[in-house]
PDB file of N, CA, C and O in Angstrom, chain B, residues numbered from 101:
ATOM      1  N   MET B 101       0.917  -1.615   0.516  1.00  0.00           N
ATOM      2  CA  MET B 101       0.197   0.194  -0.229  1.00  0.00           C
ATOM      3  C   MET B 101       0.741   1.201   0.141  1.00  0.00           C
ATOM      4  O   MET B 101       1.123   1.470   1.280  1.00  0.00           O
ATOM      5  N   SER B 102       0.849   2.206  -1.383  1.00  0.00           N
ATOM      6  CA  SER B 102       1.780   2.812  -1.141  1.00  0.00           C
ATOM      7  C   SER B 102       1.217   4.405  -0.537  1.00  0.00           C
ATOM      8  O   SER B 102       0.034   4.612  -0.805  1.00  0.00           O
ATOM      9  N   ARG B 103       1.641   5.077  -0.076  1.00  0.00           N
ATOM     10  CA  ARG B 103       1.417   6.289   0.968  1.00  0.00           C
ATOM     11  C   ARG B 103       1.262   7.704   0.186  1.00  0.00           C
ATOM     12  O   ARG B 103       2.035   8.119  -0.678  1.00  0.00           O
ATOM     13  N   ASP B 104      -0.027   8.429   0.726  1.00  0.00           N
ATOM     14  CA  ASP B 104       0.006   9.199  -0.294  1.00  0.00           C
ATOM     15  C   ASP B 104       0.276  10.256   0.330  1.00  0.00           C
ATOM     16  O   ASP B 104      -0.340  10.386   1.388  1.00  0.00           O
ATOM     17  N   PRO B 105       1.112  11.214   0.002  1.00  0.00           N
ATOM     18  CA  PRO B 105       1.776  12.437   0.950  1.00  0.00           C
ATOM     19  C   PRO B 105       0.904  13.809   0.802  1.00  0.00           C
ATOM     20  O   PRO B 105       1.330  14.902   1.175  1.00  0.00           O
ATOM     21  N   LEU B 106      -0.758  13.539   0.026  1.00  0.00           N
ATOM     22  CA  LEU B 106      -1.083  14.929  -0.021  1.00  0.00           C
ATOM     23  C   LEU B 106      -2.660  14.062   1.055  1.00  0.00           C
ATOM     24  O   LEU B 106      -3.609  14.815   1.270  1.00  0.00           O
ATOM     25  N   SER B 107      -2.722  13.133   1.400  1.00  0.00           N
ATOM     26  CA  SER B 107      -3.774  12.719   2.267  1.00  0.00           C
ATOM     27  C   SER B 107      -4.156  13.482   3.565  1.00  0.00           C
ATOM     28  O   SER B 107      -3.337  13.928   4.369  1.00  0.00           O
ATOM     29  N   ARG B 108      -5.444  13.570   3.659  1.00  0.00           N
ATOM     30  CA  ARG B 108      -4.987  14.358   5.067  1.00  0.00           C
ATOM     31  C   ARG B 108      -4.926  13.234   6.486  1.00  0.00           C
ATOM     32  O   ARG B 108      -4.849  13.582   7.665  1.00  0.00           O
ATOM     33  N   GLU B 109      -4.951  12.641   6.262  1.00  0.00           N
ATOM     34  CA  GLU B 109      -4.945  11.345   7.015  1.00  0.00           C
ATOM     35  C   GLU B 109      -3.664  11.056   7.415  1.00  0.00           C
ATOM     36  O   GLU B 109      -3.684  10.327   8.406  1.00  0.00           O
ATOM     37  N   THR B 110      -2.860  11.258   7.145  1.00  0.00           N
ATOM     38  CA  THR B 110      -1.551  11.585   6.961  1.00  0.00           C
ATOM     39  C   THR B 110      -0.795  12.782   7.887  1.00  0.00           C
ATOM     40  O   THR B 110       0.187  12.562   8.596  1.00  0.00           O
ATOM     41  N   PHE B 111      -1.474  14.128   7.728  1.00  0.00           N
ATOM     42  CA  PHE B 111      -0.988  14.771   8.428  1.00  0.00           C
ATOM     43  C   PHE B 111      -1.444  15.008   9.855  1.00  0.00           C
ATOM     44  O   PHE B 111      -2.535  14.481  10.072  1.00  0.00           O
ATOM     45  N   THR B 112      -1.081  15.454  10.574  1.00  0.00           N
ATOM     46  CA  THR B 112      -0.714  15.578  11.803  1.00  0.00           C
ATOM     47  C   THR B 112      -0.130  16.445  12.246  1.00  0.00           C
ATOM     48  O   THR B 112       1.056  16.628  11.968  1.00  0.00           O
ATOM     49  N   THR B 113      -1.099  17.535  13.398  1.00  0.00           N
ATOM     50  CA  THR B 113       0.090  18.658  14.166  1.00  0.00           C
ATOM     51  C   THR B 113       0.359  18.133  15.355  1.00  0.00           C
ATOM     52  O   THR B 113      -0.084  18.803  16.288  1.00  0.00           O
ATOM     53  N   ASP B 114       0.970  17.099  15.667  1.00  0.00           N
ATOM     54  CA  ASP B 114       1.425  17.116  17.129  1.00  0.00           C
ATOM     55  C   ASP B 114       2.420  17.295  17.313  1.00  0.00           C
ATOM     56  O   ASP B 114       2.875  17.563  18.425  1.00  0.00           O
ATOM     57  N   ALA B 115       3.252  17.175  15.975  1.00  0.00           N
ATOM     58  CA  ALA B 115       4.786  18.759  16.384  1.00  0.00           C
ATOM     59  C   ALA B 115       5.208  19.711  15.632  1.00  0.00           C
ATOM     60  O   ALA B 115       6.241  19.947  15.005  1.00  0.00           O
ATOM     61  N   LEU B 116       3.643  20.510  15.913  1.00  0.00           N
ATOM     62  CA  LEU B 116       3.351  22.193  15.262  1.00  0.00           C
ATOM     63  C   LEU B 116       2.493  22.469  16.849  1.00  0.00           C
ATOM     64  O   LEU B 116       1.401  22.302  17.393  1.00  0.00           O
ATOM     65  N   ASP B 117       4.028  23.066  17.120  1.00  0.00           N
ATOM     66  CA  ASP B 117       3.809  24.101  18.490  1.00  0.00           C
ATOM     67  C   ASP B 117       3.037  25.516  18.032  1.00  0.00           C
ATOM     68  O   ASP B 117       3.417  26.483  17.372  1.00  0.00           O
ATOM     69  N   THR B 118       1.680  25.156  18.742  1.00  0.00           N
ATOM     70  CA  THR B 118       1.356  26.571  17.991  1.00  0.00           C
ATOM     71  C   THR B 118       1.506  28.023  18.437  1.00  0.00           C
ATOM     72  O   THR B 118       1.166  29.057  17.862  1.00  0.00           O
ATOM     73  N   ASP B 119       2.068  27.841  19.541  1.00  0.00           N
ATOM     74  CA  ASP B 119       2.885  29.515  19.561  1.00  0.00           C
ATOM     75  C   ASP B 119       3.741  29.392  19.136  1.00  0.00           C
ATOM     76  O   ASP B 119       4.351  30.044  19.984  1.00  0.00           O
ATOM     77  N   GLU B 120       4.436  29.120  18.520  1.00  0.00           N
ATOM     78  CA  GLU B 120       5.660  29.495  17.473  1.00  0.00           C
ATOM     79  C   GLU B 120       5.244  29.137  16.119  1.00  0.00           C
ATOM     80  O   GLU B 120       6.059  29.470  15.258  1.00  0.00           O
ATOM     81  N   PHE B 121       4.152  28.525  15.688  1.00  0.00           N
ATOM     82  CA  PHE B 121       3.689  28.748  14.147  1.00  0.00           C
ATOM     83  C   PHE B 121       2.803  30.790  14.400  1.00  0.00           C
ATOM     84  O   PHE B 121       2.738  31.850  13.778  1.00  0.00           O
ATOM     85  N   GLU B 122       2.516  30.416  15.214  1.00  0.00           N
ATOM     86  CA  GLU B 122       1.162  31.781  15.708  1.00  0.00           C
ATOM     87  C   GLU B 122       2.729  33.610  14.952  1.00  0.00           C
ATOM     88  O   GLU B 122       2.741  34.504  14.106  1.00  0.00           O
ATOM     89  N   SER B 123       3.605  33.072  16.018  1.00  0.00           N
ATOM     90  CA  SER B 123       5.207  34.069  16.314  1.00  0.00           C
ATOM     91  C   SER B 123       5.243  34.123  15.183  1.00  0.00           C
ATOM     92  O   SER B 123       5.208  35.345  15.037  1.00  0.00           O
ATOM     93  N   LEU B 124       5.292  33.686  14.136  1.00  0.00           N
ATOM     94  CA  LEU B 124       5.894  33.634  12.652  1.00  0.00           C
ATOM     95  C   LEU B 124       4.569  34.687  11.830  1.00  0.00           C
ATOM     96  O   LEU B 124       3.340  34.634  11.851  1.00  0.00           O
ATOM     97  N   ASP B 125       5.387  35.436  11.272  1.00  0.00           N
ATOM     98  CA  ASP B 125       4.877  36.940  10.898  1.00  0.00           C
ATOM     99  C   ASP B 125       4.932  36.342   9.538  1.00  0.00           C
ATOM    100  O   ASP B 125       5.868  35.669   9.108  1.00  0.00           O
ATOM    101  N   ALA B 126       3.618  36.712   8.768  1.00  0.00           N
ATOM    102  CA  ALA B 126       3.827  36.703   7.293  1.00  0.00           C
ATOM    103  C   ALA B 126       5.087  38.085   6.654  1.00  0.00           C
ATOM    104  O   ALA B 126       5.203  39.204   7.153  1.00  0.00           O
ATOM    105  N   VAL B 127       5.762  37.610   5.630  1.00  0.00           N
ATOM    106  CA  VAL B 127       7.074  38.132   4.840  1.00  0.00           C
ATOM    107  C   VAL B 127       5.952  39.241   3.925  1.00  0.00           C
ATOM    108  O   VAL B 127       5.303  38.623   3.081  1.00  0.00           O
ATOM    109  N   ASN B 128       5.652  40.769   3.987  1.00  0.00           N
ATOM    110  CA  ASN B 128       5.259  41.196   2.779  1.00  0.00           C
ATOM    111  C   ASN B 128       6.370  41.220   1.587  1.00  0.00           C
ATOM    112  O   ASN B 128       7.583  41.433   1.579  1.00  0.00           O
ATOM    113  N   ASP B 129       5.576  40.960   0.757  1.00  0.00           N
ATOM    114  CA  ASP B 129       6.177  41.378  -0.847  1.00  0.00           C
ATOM    115  C   ASP B 129       6.925  42.651  -1.108  1.00  0.00           C
ATOM    116  O   ASP B 129       8.037  42.952  -1.541  1.00  0.00           O
ATOM    117  N   ASP B 130       6.053  43.164  -0.748  1.00  0.00           N
ATOM    118  CA  ASP B 130       7.084  45.357  -1.015  1.00  0.00           C
ATOM    119  C   ASP B 130       8.047  44.867  -0.650  1.00  0.00           C
ATOM    120  O   ASP B 130       8.905  44.619  -1.498  1.00  0.00           O
ATOM    121  N   GLN B 131       8.305  44.516   0.810  1.00  0.00           N
ATOM    122  CA  GLN B 131       9.917  44.708   1.314  1.00  0.00           C
ATOM    123  C   GLN B 131      11.073  44.191   0.818  1.00  0.00           C
ATOM    124  O   GLN B 131      12.222  44.590   1.007  1.00  0.00           O
ATOM    125  N   TYR B 132      10.493  42.825  -0.150  1.00  0.00           N
ATOM    126  CA  TYR B 132      11.348  42.133  -0.378  1.00  0.00           C
ATOM    127  C   TYR B 132      12.122  42.358  -2.086  1.00  0.00           C
ATOM    128  O   TYR B 132      12.802  41.407  -2.472  1.00  0.00           O
ATOM    129  N   SER B 133      12.008  43.456  -2.935  1.00  0.00           N
ATOM    130  CA  SER B 133      11.822  43.664  -4.492  1.00  0.00           C
ATOM    131  C   SER B 133      13.293  42.589  -5.015  1.00  0.00           C
ATOM    132  O   SER B 133      14.453  42.563  -4.603  1.00  0.00           O
ATOM    133  N   LYS B 134      12.596  41.816  -6.052  1.00  0.00           N
ATOM    134  CA  LYS B 134      13.882  41.123  -6.963  1.00  0.00           C
ATOM    135  C   LYS B 134      15.229  42.637  -7.146  1.00  0.00           C
ATOM    136  O   LYS B 134      15.087  43.850  -7.300  1.00  0.00           O
ATOM    137  N   ASN B 135      16.181  41.931  -7.051  1.00  0.00           N
ATOM    138  CA  ASN B 135      17.334  42.739  -7.413  1.00  0.00           C
ATOM    139  C   ASN B 135      17.252  42.061  -8.835  1.00  0.00           C
ATOM    140  O   ASN B 135      16.981  40.879  -9.053  1.00  0.00           O
ATOM    141  N   LYS B 136      17.565  43.127  -9.840  1.00  0.00           N
ATOM    142  CA  LYS B 136      17.379  42.922 -10.894  1.00  0.00           C
ATOM    143  C   LYS B 136      19.606  43.789 -11.618  1.00  0.00           C
ATOM    144  O   LYS B 136      20.361  44.761 -11.638  1.00  0.00           O
ATOM    145  N   PRO B 137      19.473  42.845 -11.871  1.00  0.00           N
ATOM    146  CA  PRO B 137      21.174  42.609 -12.695  1.00  0.00           C
ATOM    147  C   PRO B 137      21.276  43.643 -13.489  1.00  0.00           C
ATOM    148  O   PRO B 137      20.440  43.874 -14.362  1.00  0.00           O
ATOM    149  N   SER B 138      22.489  44.503 -13.235  1.00  0.00           N
ATOM    150  CA  SER B 138      22.870  45.623 -14.297  1.00  0.00           C
ATOM    151  C   SER B 138      23.064  45.143 -15.444  1.00  0.00           C
ATOM    152  O   SER B 138      23.362  43.966 -15.647  1.00  0.00           O
ATOM    153  N   LYS B 139      22.875  46.241 -16.547  1.00  0.00           N
ATOM    154  CA  LYS B 139      23.395  45.882 -18.001  1.00  0.00           C
ATOM    155  C   LYS B 139      24.016  44.998 -18.068  1.00  0.00           C
ATOM    156  O   LYS B 139      23.803  43.934 -18.648  1.00  0.00           O
ATOM    157  N   ALA B 140      25.439  45.564 -17.082  1.00  0.00           N
ATOM    158  CA  ALA B 140      26.856  45.139 -17.573  1.00  0.00           C
ATOM    159  C   ALA B 140      27.167  44.128 -17.071  1.00  0.00           C
ATOM    160  O   ALA B 140      28.350  43.800 -17.159  1.00  0.00           O
ATOM    161  N   ASP B 141      26.032  43.087 -16.217  1.00  0.00           N
ATOM    162  CA  ASP B 141      26.181  42.027 -15.771  1.00  0.00           C
ATOM    163  C   ASP B 141      25.596  40.710 -16.299  1.00  0.00           C
ATOM    164  O   ASP B 141      25.834  39.505 -16.221  1.00  0.00           O
ATOM    165  N   SER B 142      24.616  41.630 -16.937  1.00  0.00           N
ATOM    166  CA  SER B 142      23.899  40.703 -17.780  1.00  0.00           C
ATOM    167  C   SER B 142      24.541  40.480 -19.000  1.00  0.00           C
ATOM    168  O   SER B 142      24.675  39.309 -19.356  1.00  0.00           O
ATOM    169  N   LEU B 143      24.982  41.418 -19.740  1.00  0.00           N
ATOM    170  CA  LEU B 143      26.287  41.065 -21.147  1.00  0.00           C
ATOM    171  C   LEU B 143      26.947  40.556 -20.753  1.00  0.00           C
ATOM    172  O   LEU B 143      27.402  39.799 -21.611  1.00  0.00           O
ATOM    173  N   ARG B 144      27.672  40.354 -19.327  1.00  0.00           N
ATOM    174  CA  ARG B 144      28.683  40.079 -18.995  1.00  0.00           C
ATOM    175  C   ARG B 144      28.760  38.283 -18.960  1.00  0.00           C
ATOM    176  O   ARG B 144      29.797  37.674 -19.222  1.00  0.00           O
ATOM    177  N   ALA B 145      27.734  37.754 -18.665  1.00  0.00           N
ATOM    178  CA  ALA B 145      26.715  36.583 -18.354  1.00  0.00           C
ATOM    179  C   ALA B 145      26.493  36.080 -19.498  1.00  0.00           C
ATOM    180  O   ALA B 145      26.737  34.896 -19.730  1.00  0.00           O
ATOM    181  N   ARG B 146      25.981  36.927 -20.415  1.00  0.00           N
ATOM    182  CA  ARG B 146      25.918  36.658 -21.176  1.00  0.00           C
ATOM    183  C   ARG B 146      26.937  35.884 -22.735  1.00  0.00           C
ATOM    184  O   ARG B 146      26.951  34.940 -23.525  1.00  0.00           O
ATOM    185  N   ARG B 147      27.615  37.082 -22.360  1.00  0.00           N
ATOM    186  CA  ARG B 147      28.747  36.609 -23.033  1.00  0.00           C
ATOM    187  C   ARG B 147      29.553  35.578 -22.687  1.00  0.00           C
ATOM    188  O   ARG B 147      30.165  34.995 -23.582  1.00  0.00           O
ATOM    189  N   GLN B 148      29.728  35.073 -20.981  1.00  0.00           N
ATOM    190  CA  GLN B 148      30.153  33.714 -20.939  1.00  0.00           C
ATOM    191  C   GLN B 148      30.283  33.094 -21.340  1.00  0.00           C
ATOM    192  O   GLN B 148      31.233  32.587 -21.937  1.00  0.00           O
ATOM    193  N   VAL B 149      28.545  32.731 -21.000  1.00  0.00           N
ATOM    194  CA  VAL B 149      27.260  31.997 -21.581  1.00  0.00           C
ATOM    195  C   VAL B 149      27.867  31.775 -23.232  1.00  0.00           C
ATOM    196  O   VAL B 149      28.143  30.578 -23.320  1.00  0.00           O
ATOM    197  N   GLU B 150      28.016  32.119 -23.879  1.00  0.00           N
ATOM    198  CA  GLU B 150      28.136  32.896 -25.528  1.00  0.00           C
ATOM    199  C   GLU B 150      29.579  31.749 -25.676  1.00  0.00           C
ATOM    200  O   GLU B 150      29.816  31.000 -26.624  1.00  0.00           O
ATOM    201  N   ALA B 151      30.275  31.907 -24.576  1.00  0.00           N
ATOM    202  CA  ALA B 151      32.205  31.910 -24.878  1.00  0.00           C
ATOM    203  C   ALA B 151      32.009  29.522 -24.566  1.00  0.00           C
ATOM    204  O   ALA B 151      32.521  28.603 -25.205  1.00  0.00           O
ATOM    205  N   TRP B 152      30.837  29.505 -23.052  1.00  0.00           N
ATOM    206  CA  TRP B 152      30.862  28.535 -23.339  1.00  0.00           C
ATOM    207  C   TRP B 152      30.409  27.461 -24.209  1.00  0.00           C
ATOM    208  O   TRP B 152      30.783  26.292 -24.112  1.00  0.00           O
ATOM    209  N   LEU B 153      29.651  27.879 -24.995  1.00  0.00           N
ATOM    210  CA  LEU B 153      28.764  27.119 -25.490  1.00  0.00           C
ATOM    211  C   LEU B 153      30.005  26.617 -27.209  1.00  0.00           C
ATOM    212  O   LEU B 153      30.254  25.547 -27.764  1.00  0.00           O
ATOM    213  N   GLU B 154      30.423  28.014 -27.450  1.00  0.00           N
ATOM    214  CA  GLU B 154      31.155  27.790 -28.389  1.00  0.00           C
ATOM    215  C   GLU B 154      32.516  27.003 -28.370  1.00  0.00           C
ATOM    216  O   GLU B 154      33.117  26.422 -29.274  1.00  0.00           O
ATOM    217  N   GLU B 155      32.727  27.134 -27.375  1.00  0.00           N
ATOM    218  CA  GLU B 155      33.875  25.688 -26.885  1.00  0.00           C
ATOM    219  C   GLU B 155      33.792  24.709 -26.862  1.00  0.00           C
ATOM    220  O   GLU B 155      34.609  23.838 -27.158  1.00  0.00           O
ATOM    221  N   ARG B 156      32.489  24.632 -26.398  1.00  0.00           N
ATOM    222  CA  ARG B 156      31.555  22.705 -26.181  1.00  0.00           C
ATOM    223  C   ARG B 156      31.261  22.497 -27.498  1.00  0.00           C
ATOM    224  O   ARG B 156      31.260  21.283 -27.706  1.00  0.00           O
ATOM    225  N   ARG B 157      30.867  23.479 -29.044  1.00  0.00           N
ATOM    226  CA  ARG B 157      30.829  23.248 -29.865  1.00  0.00           C
ATOM    227  C   ARG B 157      31.715  22.416 -30.482  1.00  0.00           C
ATOM    228  O   ARG B 157      31.542  21.293 -30.956  1.00  0.00           O
ATOM    229  N   LEU B 158      33.219  23.483 -30.382  1.00  0.00           N
ATOM    230  CA  LEU B 158      34.631  23.520 -31.305  1.00  0.00           C
ATOM    231  C   LEU B 158      35.242  22.178 -30.402  1.00  0.00           C
ATOM    232  O   LEU B 158      36.321  21.718 -30.775  1.00  0.00           O
ATOM    233  N   GLN B 159      34.510  21.513 -29.144  1.00  0.00           N
ATOM    234  CA  GLN B 159      34.685  20.730 -28.605  1.00  0.00           C
ATOM    235  C   GLN B 159      34.800  19.397 -29.651  1.00  0.00           C
ATOM    236  O   GLN B 159      35.666  18.735 -30.224  1.00  0.00           O
ATOM    237  N   ARG B 160      33.112  19.472 -29.478  1.00  0.00           N
ATOM    238  CA  ARG B 160      32.472  18.276 -30.385  1.00  0.00           C
ATOM    239  C   ARG B 160      33.258  18.469 -31.997  1.00  0.00           C
ATOM    240  O   ARG B 160      33.634  17.481 -32.629  1.00  0.00           O
ATOM    241  N   VAL B 161      33.352  19.278 -32.293  1.00  0.00           N
ATOM    242  CA  VAL B 161      34.020  19.376 -33.871  1.00  0.00           C
ATOM    243  C   VAL B 161      35.151  18.977 -34.187  1.00  0.00           C
ATOM    244  O   VAL B 161      35.545  18.937 -35.353  1.00  0.00           O
ATOM    245  N   ILE B 162      36.047  18.513 -32.854  1.00  0.00           N
ATOM    246  CA  ILE B 162      37.719  18.136 -32.836  1.00  0.00           C
ATOM    247  C   ILE B 162      37.269  16.755 -32.225  1.00  0.00           C
ATOM    248  O   ILE B 162      38.206  15.977 -32.405  1.00  0.00           O
ATOM    249  N   GLU B 163      36.151  16.075 -31.530  1.00  0.00           N
ATOM    250  CA  GLU B 163      36.412  14.962 -31.661  1.00  0.00           C
ATOM    251  C   GLU B 163      35.904  14.680 -32.123  1.00  0.00           C
ATOM    252  O   GLU B 163      36.120  13.472 -32.023  1.00  0.00           O
ATOM    253  N   ASP B 164      34.915  14.831 -32.971  1.00  0.00           N
ATOM    254  CA  ASP B 164      33.900  14.440 -34.349  1.00  0.00           C
ATOM    255  C   ASP B 164      34.952  14.203 -35.521  1.00  0.00           C
ATOM    256  O   ASP B 164      34.872  13.024 -35.864  1.00  0.00           O
ATOM    257  N   ASP B 165      35.955  14.924 -36.294  1.00  0.00           N
ATOM    258  CA  ASP B 165      37.158  14.897 -36.097  1.00  0.00           C
ATOM    259  C   ASP B 165      38.158  14.273 -36.263  1.00  0.00           C
ATOM    260  O   ASP B 165      38.818  14.095 -37.287  1.00  0.00           O
ATOM    261  N   TRP B 166      38.357  13.769 -34.798  1.00  0.00           N
ATOM    262  CA  TRP B 166      39.424  12.413 -34.751  1.00  0.00           C
ATOM    263  C   TRP B 166      38.639  11.147 -35.202  1.00  0.00           C
ATOM    264  O   TRP B 166      39.109  10.234 -35.880  1.00  0.00           O
ATOM    265  N   ASP B 167      37.076  11.254 -34.609  1.00  0.00           N
ATOM    266  CA  ASP B 167      36.470   9.749 -35.027  1.00  0.00           C
ATOM    267  C   ASP B 167      36.477   9.164 -36.451  1.00  0.00           C
ATOM    268  O   ASP B 167      36.418   8.025 -36.914  1.00  0.00           O
ATOM    269  N   GLU B 168      36.567  10.336 -36.927  1.00  0.00           N
ATOM    270  CA  GLU B 168      36.791  10.423 -38.511  1.00  0.00           C
ATOM    271  C   GLU B 168      37.972   9.279 -38.793  1.00  0.00           C
ATOM    272  O   GLU B 168      38.036   8.090 -39.105  1.00  0.00           O
ATOM    273  N   GLU B 169      38.920  10.454 -38.469  1.00  0.00           N
ATOM    274  CA  GLU B 169      40.737   9.939 -38.854  1.00  0.00           C
ATOM    275  C   GLU B 169      40.603   8.984 -38.350  1.00  0.00           C
ATOM    276  O   GLU B 169      41.549   8.415 -38.896  1.00  0.00           O
ATOM    277  N   GLU B 170      39.955   7.824 -37.338  1.00  0.00           N
ATOM    278  CA  GLU B 170      40.374   6.562 -36.896  1.00  0.00           C
ATOM    279  C   GLU B 170      39.645   5.188 -37.605  1.00  0.00           C
ATOM    280  O   GLU B 170      39.981   4.058 -37.249  1.00  0.00           O
TER     281      GLU B 170
END
């Protein structure tokens, strides 16, 4: 018999301390805004990814070339 993790029968509140639970405040989304990376950081990251892709492409070409010679 498999256990359904979403079943209400398997959920217990025994381990839940109500005082601790009630003291947790909700976080307001307005206080935590996403930090947008600068254009320079975005461009640097894009160039790095492009360099990795080009390196991988060249490695595959070299490996394919070696395979053809054998």
